N, C-alpha and C positions, 0 to 999 in steps of 0.2 A: 271299616267304619267303628269307632268306638261306641260303646252303649253307655248313654249318660244315666241310664236307670241303675247302672251297677256302682255309680259314683255316690258316695257319702255326701259330697257336696251338692250334688243335684237333688238328693232326697230331702236334705235340710233346706235348700232354697225353695224347693217345691212345697214343702210344708209351710214355709214362711209365707208364700203366696196365700195358701189357704187361710192362714191365720190373719194375714192383712185384710183379706177380703171379709172375713167375719167381723173383725174389729171396726172396719171402715163403714160397715152398714148403719152404724149409729152416728155417724158423723153429720152435722148439720146439712140440710138439703142445698143451702147456698154454697156449700163447698164441693157439690158434685163435679163441677168442671175445674175445681181448683185442687185443694189439697187431696181430696178423695181420689181423683183421677191421677195426680201426680204420684201418690204413694202406691197405688196399685200398678200403674205402668212401670215404675221403677222396680217393684218386686218382681213382676213378670219378666222383666228385662234380665234379671239375674239368671233365672232358669233358662230362658230362651237363648242367652249368649253361651251358656254351658252346652246346651244342645246343638247350637250351631257350630261351636268349637269342635265338638265331638264328630261332626260330620265333615270336617276339614281334613284333607289328606296329610298336610305337613305338621310336623310338631310345633314349628314356629307360629303357624296360623291358630293352632289349637290353644297354645299359651296366650296369644293375642286376645282371643275371645274369652278365655277364663280371666284375663286382666280386665277386660270390659265388664264382665260380670262382677269382679271385685269392686271396680268403681261404682257400679249400680247399687251394690250392697252397702257401701258407704253412704250413698244417697238415701237409701231406705232408712238407715240408721238416724239420719238427720231428720227425715219426715216423722219417724216415730217420736223422736224427742220434741220436735215441734208441735205435734198433735197432743202431746201431753201437756205441754206449756199452755196451749190454747184451751185445754180442759175437754178435749175431745175423747181422750183415753183415761180411764180410771187407772189408779195406781196399779192395781193387780194386772190389768190387761197390759198396760205399758211394760211392766217388768217382764211379762211373759214374752212379748214382741221383742223386747231388747234382748233377752236371753237368747231367743231364736236367731236374731240377726247376729249376735256376737259369736255364737257357736258356729253359725254358717260362715261367718268372716274367718274365724280361726281355721276350720277345715278347709275352706277354699284357699287361703293363704298357704297352708301346708302343701296342697296339691300343686299350686303354682311353684313353690319353692322346690319341690321334689323334681319337677320337670325342667326347671331352669338350671339345675346343677350338672 
């Protein structure tokens, strides 16, 4: 079994989850079951799919779950931008979250590409 904690992609995704949870605490209460839930679930999905992929025995399954994580990361990026447009994220927090998301995106893409060659 692969150890996800040794992967830079997992470290970044895990940190992104923590930052998303911190930032979304200030979202309006009426968004608790809306955007707050969606952005949190999508960010957790990134890390969870990396972990699940690491537990798979075949390389093909591993890459499949990394691709699912990659899709969830794109979803998180959209939710970050939407939250900012709606005024739920201040500019500095928006920039921080977007930087984390984009760095995670780059690292995960590189991992997927290296395994797909």
